[in-house]
C-alpha positions in Angstrom: 14.5 -7.6 -7.9 13.8 -3.9 -8.7 12.8 -1.7 -5.6 12.2 1.9 -5.9 11.0 4.8 -3.9 10.6 8.6 -3.8 13.3 11.2 -5.3 13.9 12.3 -1.7 15.1 9.1 -0.3 18.3 9.5 1.9 19.2 6.1 2.5 18.7 3.1 4.8 18.7 4.2 8.5 20.9 1.4 10.0 20.9 2.9 13.4 17.3 3.5 13.7 15.7 1.9 16.8 13.6 -0.4 14.7 16.5 -1.8 12.5 16.5 -5.0 14.2 13.0 -5.7 12.9 13.0 -3.5 9.8 14.8 -2.1 7.0 14.1 1.6 7.7 14.2 3.9 4.8 14.9 7.6 5.5 13.7 10.5 3.5 15.2 14.2 3.4 12.3 15.7 5.2 12.5 13.3 8.0 9.8 10.8 7.0 10.6 7.0 7.1 9.1 3.9 5.5 9.6 0.3 6.9 9.9 -3.2 5.5 10.3 -6.1 7.6 13.2 -8.3 7.2 12.6 -11.2 4.7 9.6 -9.2 3.1 10.4 -10.3 -0.5 10.1 -14.0 -1.0 9.6 -16.4 -3.9 7.8 -20.0 -3.9 11.1 -21.4 -2.4 10.9 -18.8 0.4 14.2 -17.3 -1.0 14.8 -13.7 -2.0 13.1 -13.2 -5.5 15.8 -12.3 -8.2 13.1 -10.6 -10.2 9.8 -8.3 -9.9 9.2 -4.7 -9.1 8.1 -3.1 -5.8 7.6 0.7 -5.1 6.9 2.3 -1.8 6.1 5.9 -0.9 7.3 7.7 2.1 5.6 7.2 5.3 4.5 3.6 4.7 5.0 0.8 6.9 4.3 -2.9 6.9 4.3 -5.0 10.2 6.7 -7.7 11.4 6.0 -11.1 9.6 4.7 -9.6 6.5 5.7 -10.8 2.9 5.1 -10.2 -0.6 5.4 -13.5 -2.9 6.9 -13.1 -6.4 7.1 -15.8 -9.0 8.3 -14.0 -11.9 9.6 -10.6 -13.2 6.1 -9.6 -14.5 4.7 -8.9 -10.9 4.6 -5.6 -9.4 3.4 -4.3 -5.9 3.1 -0.5 -5.8 2.5 1.2 -2.5 1.5 4.8 -1.8 2.4 7.2 1.0 1.1 6.9 4.4 0.0 3.0 4.2 -0.4 1.4 7.5 0.1 -2.0 7.3 -0.4 -4.7 10.4 1.5 -7.7 11.2 1.9 -10.8 9.1 0.3 -9.4 6.0 0.4 -11.6 2.8 0.6 -10.2 -0.8 0.4 -13.1 -3.2 1.1 -11.4 -6.4 0.4 -14.5 -8.6 1.0 -18.1 -7.7 -1.7 -19.1 -10.4 -1.9 -22.3 -12.2 -3.4 -22.7 -15.6 -6.7 -24.3 -15.2 -7.8 -24.6 -18.8 -5.4 -27.6 -19.5 -6.0 -31.2 -18.5 -4.1 -31.0 -15.4 -3.1 -27.9 -13.1 0.1 -29.5 -12.1 3.5 -27.9 -13.0 4.9 -30.8 -14.8 7.9 -28.9 -15.7 9.3 -29.1 -12.2 9.8 -32.8 -12.7 12.4 -32.2 -15.3 13.4 -34.6 -18.2 12.0 -32.3 -20.9 8.5 -32.1 -19.4 6.7 -28.9 -20.2 3.4 -27.2 -18.7 1.4 -24.2 -20.1 2.7 -20.9 -18.8 0.8 -19.7 -15.6 -1.5 -16.9 -16.2 -0.7 -13.4 -14.7 -2.6 -11.1 -12.7 -2.2 -7.3 -13.2 -0.1 -5.3 -11.1 -1.2 -4.8 -7.1 -1.6 -1.3 -6.1 -2.2 0.1 -2.7 -2.9 4.0 -2.9 -2.3 6.5 0.0 -3.7 6.8 3.6 -4.6 3.1 3.7 -4.8 1.0 6.9 -4.6 -2.6 6.7 -5.1 -4.8 9.8 -3.3 -7.9 11.1 -3.1 -11.1 8.9 -4.8 -9.6 5.9 -4.1 -11.6 2.6 -4.2 -9.7 -0.6 -4.3 -11.6 -3.9 -2.7 -10.5 -7.2 -4.4 -7.5 -9.4 -6.1 -5.8 -6.4 -6.4 -1.9 -6.3 -7.0 -0.5 -2.7 -8.0 3.1 -3.2 -7.2 6.1 -1.0 -8.4 6.3 2.5 -9.5 2.6 2.8 -9.5 0.4 5.9 -9.1 -3.4 5.6 -10.2 -5.2 8.5 -7.9 -7.8 10.1 -7.8 -11.2 8.7 -9.6 -10.2 5.7 -9.1 -12.0 2.2 -8.9 -9.5 -0.9 -9.6 -11.9 -4.0 -7.9 -11.6 -7.1 -8.6 -8.3 -9.0 -10.2 -6.7 -5.9 -11.5 -3.3 -6.4 -12.4 -0.7 -3.6 -14.1 2.5 -3.2 -12.1 5.5 -1.6 -12.7 5.7 2.2 -14.5 2.4 2.2 -14.1 0.1 5.2 -13.9 -3.5 4.1 -13.8 -6.9 5.9 -14.4 -10.6 5.4 -13.4 -13.6 3.1 -13.8 -12.3 0.6 -13.7 -8.9 1.8 -16.9 -6.9 1.2 -17.6 -3.2 1.8 -19.1 -2.7 5.4 -19.6 1.1 5.2 -17.6 4.3 4.5 -15.6 6.2 6.8 -17.2 9.5 5.9 -20.3 11.2 4.2 -20.2 11.4 0.5 -19.4 15.2 0.7 -16.6 14.7 3.1 -15.2 11.8 1.0 -15.2 14.1 -2.2 -13.5 16.9 -0.3 -10.8 14.7 1.1 -9.9 13.4 -2.3 -9.7 16.9 -3.7 -7.5 17.8 -0.9 -5.2 14.9 -1.4 -3.1 15.9 1.6 -0.7 12.9 1.1 0.7 15.0 -1.9 2.1 17.4 0.6 5.5 17.5 2.1 5.9 16.3 5.7 6.6 19.9 6.8 3.2 21.0 5.6 1.8 18.0 7.6 3.4 19.3 10.7 2.2 22.7 10.4 -1.4 21.6 10.0 -1.2 18.8 12.5 -3.9 19.9 14.7 -6.3 19.7 11.7 -5.6 16.0 11.6 -6.9 15.3 15.1 -10.5 16.8 14.3 -13.4 14.4 14.2 -14.9 14.3 10.6 -17.8 12.2 11.4 -19.6 14.1 14.0 -20.6 17.0 12.2 -20.4 17.3 8.3 -20.4 21.1 8.2 -17.4 21.2 10.5 -15.7 18.4 8.8 -15.9 20.5 5.5 -14.9 23.8 7.1 -11.6 21.7 8.4 -10.9 20.4 4.9 -11.7 23.9 3.4 -9.0 25.2 6.0 -6.4 22.7 4.8 -7.2 23.3 1.1 -6.4 27.3 1.8 -3.1 26.1 3.6 -2.2 24.1 0.7 -3.0 26.9 -1.7 -0.7 29.1 0.4 2.1 26.6 0.6 2.0 25.8 -3.1 2.1 29.7 -3.7 5.2 30.1 -1.3 7.0 27.2 -2.4 6.3 26.8 -6.1 4.2 23.6 -5.8 4.5 20.7 -3.6 7.8 19.3 -4.5 9.6 17.2 -2.0 
């Protein structure tokens, strides 16, 4: 099992108050990410020996969540500041071949029996600043775009695709509405605040508490202030390195 994260990873915070429930990943800037114990599973409910997982800083998954691998071909990539609820399920593959006589995996019976290799979904990707409600199930090949919200107990079907800053719910999940107006969404994507280091977020914390829905002009002004702050930070620090 290949697990990777950001270059400023500082180690597992074994003495963190949440360590009884989570593996807490620490970062040099003070950020954390959390993975519930027994998060990585295979079809035998054991720790998988192969597969790939990447998580960005500030991303957390709730107690009882799991990601299921059944081969080394599968990958789940999670961006920054992803807020995942409890008892989430990421079923990265779990397919059976349906184009042959039987969907049954005859090979498990032994005795030289064989079955066609199961088809594989593409990588599953959760981008940045995403909120996923409790008990959501995500099937393989899905891509959740920046700023999305996924309603509790929703089912994201195989190869699901979202729009940035969309709110999705249902089984299968469908677009309910967008979080912000089109102009505000475009401005937020241009800002890409999640690319900035945590000290920059701290310096601009007041802007993150502004209502971006009540008044479009005010929302765009807030984002412009943050863009200016980003440019200043980049000029002073030579970019947005961790």
